[in-house]
C-alpha positions as CSV (number, residue, x, y, z in Angstrom):
1,X,175.3,6.4,135.0
2,X,172.4,4.8,136.4
3,X,170.7,8.6,135.7
4,X,172.7,8.6,132.1
5,X,170.9,5.7,131.0
6,X,167.6,6.4,132.6
7,X,167.7,9.7,131.2
8,X,168.3,7.9,127.4
9,X,165.3,5.6,128.1
10,X,162.9,8.0,128.6
11,X,163.4,10.0,126.2
12,X,163.9,7.0,123.7
13,X,160.8,6.5,124.9
14,X,158.9,9.9,124.4
15,X,160.7,9.7,120.7
16,X,158.9,6.3,119.7
17,X,155.6,7.9,121.7
18,X,155.9,10.8,118.8
19,X,156.7,8.9,116.2
20,X,153.9,6.4,116.6
21,X,151.4,9.0,117.1
22,X,152.9,10.2,114.0
23,X,151.8,7.7,111.9
24,X,148.7,6.9,113.1
25,X,148.0,11.0,112.4
26,X,149.3,10.0,108.8
27,X,147.3,6.7,108.7
28,X,144.0,8.8,109.9
29,X,145.2,11.4,107.4
30,X,144.9,9.0,104.8
31,X,141.3,7.7,105.5
32,X,140.2,10.9,105.8
33,X,140.9,11.8,102.3
34,X,139.8,8.6,100.6
35,X,136.7,8.9,102.5
36,X,136.2,13.1,102.1
37,X,134.4,12.5,98.6
38,X,137.5,13.6,96.7
39,X,137.2,10.5,94.9
40,X,137.4,12.1,91.6
41,X,141.0,12.4,92.0
42,X,141.6,8.5,91.0
43,X,138.3,8.2,89.3
44,X,137.7,10.0,86.2
45,X,134.2,8.8,85.2
46,X,130.8,8.7,87.0
47,X,127.9,7.0,85.1
48,X,124.4,7.5,86.8
49,X,120.4,7.8,86.7
50,X,118.1,9.6,88.6
51,X,114.3,8.9,89.2
52,X,112.7,12.9,89.3
53,X,109.4,15.1,89.1
54,X,109.0,17.9,86.8
55,X,106.8,20.7,87.7
56,X,105.6,22.4,84.4
57,X,104.8,26.3,85.8
58,X,102.7,27.0,82.4
59,X,101.1,23.5,82.0
60,X,97.4,23.4,80.7
61,X,95.1,20.3,82.0
62,X,91.5,20.0,81.2
63,X,91.3,23.7,79.8
64,X,92.7,25.0,82.3
65,X,96.3,26.8,82.5
66,X,97.9,25.3,85.7
67,X,101.2,23.9,87.4
68,X,101.9,20.0,86.0
69,X,104.1,17.8,88.3
70,X,105.1,14.8,85.9
71,X,107.2,12.5,86.8
72,X,110.7,12.0,85.0
73,X,113.9,9.6,84.7
74,X,117.3,11.3,84.3
75,X,120.6,9.0,82.5
76,X,124.3,11.0,82.8
77,X,127.8,10.7,82.2
78,X,130.0,13.0,83.6
79,X,133.9,13.4,83.3
80,X,136.1,15.0,86.2
81,X,139.4,17.0,85.6
82,X,140.2,17.2,88.7
83,X,138.0,17.0,92.5
84,X,136.4,20.9,91.3
85,X,135.6,20.7,87.7
86,X,133.9,18.5,85.3
87,X,132.1,18.0,82.1
88,X,129.0,16.0,81.1
89,X,126.2,14.7,79.0
90,X,122.8,14.8,81.0
91,X,120.0,13.3,79.7
92,X,116.5,13.8,80.4
93,X,113.1,11.9,79.4
94,X,109.3,13.3,81.0
95,X,107.2,10.0,80.9
96,X,103.7,11.6,80.4
97,X,102.2,13.8,77.1
98,X,101.2,17.1,78.2
99,X,100.0,20.5,76.8
100,X,101.5,24.1,78.3
101,X,100.3,27.4,77.2
102,X,102.2,28.9,74.6
103,X,104.4,31.9,75.2
104,X,105.4,33.0,72.0
105,X,104.3,32.6,68.1
106,X,104.9,28.5,67.6
107,X,102.4,26.4,66.0
108,X,99.5,25.3,68.0
109,X,96.0,25.2,68.7
110,X,93.3,27.3,70.7
111,X,91.8,25.9,74.3
112,X,89.3,27.6,76.2
113,X,90.0,29.1,80.1
114,X,86.4,30.3,81.0
115,X,86.3,33.3,78.9
116,X,89.7,33.8,78.0
117,X,91.2,31.7,74.8
118,X,94.5,30.8,74.7
119,X,97.2,28.6,72.7
120,X,98.8,25.5,73.8
121,X,101.9,23.6,72.6
122,X,102.0,19.6,72.5
123,X,104.9,18.0,74.0
124,X,104.9,13.8,73.7
125,X,107.3,12.3,76.1
126,X,110.0,14.9,75.6
127,X,113.6,13.9,75.8
128,X,116.5,16.5,76.8
129,X,120.3,16.3,76.0
130,X,122.3,19.0,77.7
131,X,126.1,19.4,78.0
132,X,126.9,20.9,81.7
133,X,129.9,22.1,83.3
134,X,130.6,21.3,87.2
135,X,132.1,22.9,89.9
136,X,132.1,21.0,93.4
137,X,133.3,24.1,96.1
138,X,132.9,21.4,98.6
139,X,133.3,17.6,98.5
140,X,129.4,17.2,98.6
141,X,128.0,20.6,96.5
142,X,128.3,20.7,92.7
143,X,126.9,23.2,91.4
144,X,126.0,22.9,87.5
145,X,125.2,25.0,84.3
146,X,124.9,24.4,81.0
147,X,122.9,24.3,77.6
148,X,121.1,21.6,75.5
149,X,118.3,20.3,73.6
150,X,114.3,19.3,73.6
151,X,113.3,16.9,71.6
152,X,109.5,15.8,70.8
153,X,107.6,14.5,68.4
154,X,105.7,17.7,68.0
155,X,108.8,20.0,68.1
156,X,111.8,21.1,69.5
157,X,113.7,23.7,72.1
158,X,116.5,25.4,72.9
159,X,117.1,24.5,76.9
160,X,119.4,26.2,79.1
161,X,120.0,24.4,82.5
162,X,120.9,25.3,86.2
163,X,121.4,22.7,88.2
164,X,122.8,21.7,91.9
165,X,124.2,17.9,93.3
166,X,124.8,16.7,96.5
167,X,127.1,13.6,96.1
168,X,127.2,11.4,98.9
169,X,130.3,8.6,98.4
170,X,129.2,5.1,98.9
171,X,131.6,2.2,99.4
172,X,132.9,0.5,96.3
173,X,133.1,3.5,94.0
174,X,129.3,4.2,94.8
175,X,127.7,7.7,94.5
176,X,124.5,8.6,96.2
177,X,122.8,11.7,95.3
178,X,120.1,14.3,95.4
179,X,119.3,16.6,92.4
180,X,117.7,20.2,91.7
181,X,117.6,21.7,88.1
182,X,115.9,24.8,86.2
183,X,115.4,24.6,83.1
184,X,114.8,27.5,80.5
185,X,113.1,26.2,77.0
186,X,113.5,29.0,74.9
187,X,109.9,29.9,73.4
188,X,108.0,27.8,75.4
189,X,107.9,26.9,79.2
190,X,110.2,26.4,82.3
191,X,110.3,23.5,84.5
192,X,112.0,22.6,87.6
193,X,113.1,18.9,88.5
194,X,114.2,17.7,91.9
195,X,115.3,13.6,92.1
196,X,117.1,10.8,93.9
197,X,120.1,9.0,91.7
198,X,122.5,6.4,92.0
199,X,125.7,6.7,90.0
200,X,129.1,4.7,89.6
201,X,132.8,5.5,89.4
202,X,135.2,4.1,87.6
């Protein structure tokens, strides 16, 4: 009888230990789920802002064609359908006036670069707005593509944009991210923008 009681206590102890271990494992899984970046399941909206630098590959300065690096600013709204897909309105403004070398027949004026004459297009602190679709193959990686329009006091251009975001989830539904985008301004110029931003999920 004593052996039976000891055996029952032994197996009951093992059962309790197994159940406790399973509960700890479930709690751990819940913690991972809530902190691994899958926050978009519960939070559908993201408003974010970024401080950037934009490289203009066909810029013009002091009469010479060269790449220009200019300060820019981004302000975005993104709606998450689920933890993989999202759509958003992404807006950028380049904070300086600049000139670009003409790549097509547009309303321009002439300039000289040594013995070579070329035409330039003026851009006055242009603002671009693009509808972007985002796919997140990983919680910390977003791949983006979309199109929109760049507006300036001189001339407007259609923009095709591709980009990458690398979000890091912070407490209280804040998000820190790096961003890299490549813009193709139809009949105008191409640019590369990189920066860092912060956003709020709600």
